[in-house]
Structures are given as structure tokens and as C-alpha cells.
C-alpha positions, 0 to 999 in steps of 0.5 A: 389073882394076887401072889401069895406072900411067902416071906414076911417083909418085916421078918429079915434081921440080924440076930445077936448073942450077947453083944455080938451079931452071930447070924440073921433070920427071916420069916416065911411060909411053908410051900405046901397045901396043908400044915405038917409035922416037922419030920417031913421037912427034909431040908432047907437051903438058904442062899443070900447074895450067892452065899450058900448057908451050910446045913448045920448053920440053919435052924427053924423056930415053930411054936416057940421051939427051935430045931436044927435040920437034923433034929427036925427029922425026929420031931413027930410031936403034933405040938410042933407043926408048921401050919398052912399060912403061918410064918416060921422063923429060919435062923442062920448062923453067920459071923457078923450077920448080913451087912446093912443094905439090900440083899437077895435071898433064895430059900428052898424047902424040901418036904417029903410026905410019906403018902406022896410018891415024890417030894415037894421041892420049892425054891422061893426068892425075894429082895430085902433090906436089913 
């Protein structure tokens, strides 16, 4: 069986505010068997080349709307669902972004559906180039 593509290979890039590079972003899929509202996504952790992104530096964009991790816990509107098989964009604030070249990323998703007695915690990783 072929492995499911978690990260969008074309989705890694530095992001700018004005003329300044202020961080980086990537696109990846939820590690859950169905779509869900953002309120059950309790945490995202991002580690690139051994650098752990602070929680407050991470945001997620779904359906054209961007939320911090703390804001996501209150999003119950069904318009903001991370659907199975769809990429969402994770943006990480980091002055100067990432250097051009090869990198390694680990991204952890902590999903806690109310109807399950345990959370779904999945760490995904890959190599990429900016």
C-alpha cells in the first residue's frame, strides 16, 4: 500500500510582512479518520532542525481563516472544519524565517474528540527544501 502524503511537498515557504521575512509556513493534512471542527485540535507542535516553535508563534489557516492555537479551542462553527484529506496551512512566526536549503520538520497534532476516551496524538516528519 502506498504511504499517504501528509505534507504538501510544494507547501513549504518563508512568509513575509511587507519586505521583512517574518516566518515560514507549510501545508499538511489532519491525522484523523474524518473531518473535525477546530475546537478538538488541542495542540500543534512544530520542530524544524531541532528548533521548537513556541506555541504562541503557531497559527492554522483553514477555509481562508487563520486562528492561533488558543483561538482554535473556542471555534465550534462548522464553517471552520479541517476536512479529511484537505491540506491546512500552518504558519510559524520566526524572525528571518528559514534559511534557503534543506531542512527536517517534525509536526505533532494533538486531537481530542469528546467521544473518545483518549486523545489522538500523531507526530509526522519529513525533509524539505526552501
